[in-house]
N, C-alpha and C positions, 0 to 999 in steps of 0.2 A: 504494500500500500504506500501511497505517497500523497503529498499535498501539492497544491498549485497556487502560486502567487501570480495573479494576472492583472494586466491592464487591458480592458476590453477583451479582445480575442487573442491577445498575445500573452504567452506564459513567460514571465521573467525568470522564474525559478521553480523547479519541481523537486523539492527535497523529499527524503524519506519522512514518514510520519513523525518519527522521533526527533529528527533535526528540525522539522517544521514546527512541531509543538513547542520545543525548547525556544526557538526563535520568537514565536508568538507570545510566549510567557515573558520573555525578556523585553519584548516590545511594550508590554503592559507595565513592567517595572520602570522603563525609561520614559514612557508617557507620564507617569506619576512624578518621576524625578525632575523632568523638564517642564512639566505643566503644559505639555503640547500633545494634541492628538496625533496619531501616526498616519491616519488615513488608510489603515489596513483593516478590512472587515470582511465578513462573510458575503460571498457573492450571491449565493442562493440559500434562503432559509432552509435549515435542515441538512445542509451539506457542509460539515465541518472541515472538509478537506480542500475546498476551493475558496480562496480569499481574493478579494478585489483590492487593488491598490489605487487609491485616489491620488492621481499624479500631483495635483497642486498641494494637497495637504501633506503628502509624503515628502515633497520637496522641502517644505518648511521644517518638518520634523527632522529630516536628514541633515539639513544645514545647521539647525540648532544643536543636534546631537554631536556633530563633528566639532562645532565651535566649543561646546561644553567640554568635550573630551580633551581637546587641545589646550583649553584654559586651565585645567586642573593642575595643581602642583603636588598632588598626592599620589605617590607611587603605587599604593595598594589600590586606589580607585582606578588608576590607569591600567593596572594588571587585571582587575576585575572586569573592566569595560572594553578593553581593546578588541577582543574577538567579536563581541556583538557589534560594536561600532564599525569594525571593518566589514562585517557581513552586511550591515545596513547600508554602508557606503557603496559596496559592490552592487547591491540591489538598486540603489539610486542611480548609479552609473548605467546599469542595464536599461533603466527606464528613460535614459536620456537626460537625467537631471544633472545640472552642473553644480558641483559642490566644491567650493574653493577651500583650500587648506589655509587656515589663519596664518598670518606672518609670524615669525618667531618673535618672542618678546612680549606678546600680548597676554593678558590675563592677570591673575592676582600677583604673580611674581614681578610684574612690571607696573604695579600700582593700581590694579583693578580691585575687585572684591576679594577680601581676605576671608575665605571660608574653606573648611576642610584642608587646612594647611598641614603638611606633614612635618613633624619635628623629630629628628633633624631633617632638614630639607635635602632633596636630591637635585643637584644642579642640572641634571639631564631633563628634568620636567619643565625647565624654563627655556629650553633651547629649541632649535629647529628639529631636534631628534624626535619629538613626539609627533608632529605632523608628517615627517618623513617616514617614521616607522608605521604610522597608520596607513599612509598611502601604499607603502610596500605590502603590508598585510592585506589590504583590500584587494590589490591586484592578485595576490596569491589565492585568496579565498574565491575570487571570481572564477579562477581556473577550475576549482573544485565543485562549483555550483552547477548542477545539471539543469537543463532547460526542459 
């Protein structure tokens, strides 16, 4: 069995049920964390395996998710979120959504909001390493995502 993440008649991703369920559950976590809807919902009532992706809503979610991930200065949060964010970014790219990587130096380490700061800090979280690692991981994950 498998799931389908579709935009209209196009399937963006066709993961196994286990991978699909895990992704959907993580979507719910990050919707709550970001305060943004994802735009991923059931295409047909009663069919839990086919999900429709609302392009405009998902674009805002994906951009907010990437910005949030790249802004954090907390190594554990980065570790916990990187795989999901990379998968969400790969899905966005498949949908034709342009998601820019934030420039290095933005975020709480450069004078933004000071929340979830890790002490002692990790200087890699404030550098270009985070967006670069995310971009690389998203490209890897895309190769593993069946259509």
